[in-house]
C-alpha positions, 0 to 999 in steps of 0.5 A: 460461493463467497471468495476472500481475498487475504488483505495487505496494507498498501503505501502510496507515496507523494512529495518528498517521500517519493524523490527515488523514482520517477514523478510521473509514476504514481502506484500503490505499494505492497508486500504480498501476504502468500509470498512476502514478495514486494510489489506494486500496482498502479493507482487508480482512486484520485487522491481527493477520494482519500480520507484522513483517519487514524492520523494518515490520508488513507483509502479505506475502500482498497483494491483488489490485485494479483500479486506478479511473484506467485499469480494469487489474487489479495486485496490492498486495504488500507491504502495509506497515502505518505507524503514526506519521510516523517510521515513514513516513520511515523506509518511504520511505527504504527503499523510495524505489527501489520507489514509481514517480513519481507523474504529479502 
């Protein structure tokens, strides 16, 4: 039996893009496609495993996780690494149609 997980885009913020959180935290942020809640998980891959694709450093293999709100399984792929505010604005412009609207 083949089991398919719904995919969502993840963001791994570093440097200037991560000034609003503890610098020791290295998390991947995402929005659950099932319930629309924002979630996060600890980043597993080394930063050296990200590749420059479509104008961003990305992990195209992604990771599988469970939403802490609804408990359903999902696949976070691609994971885009953002370093500063300019990259965050560019990311939001490029991926705006793929990012689900939040319930907040």
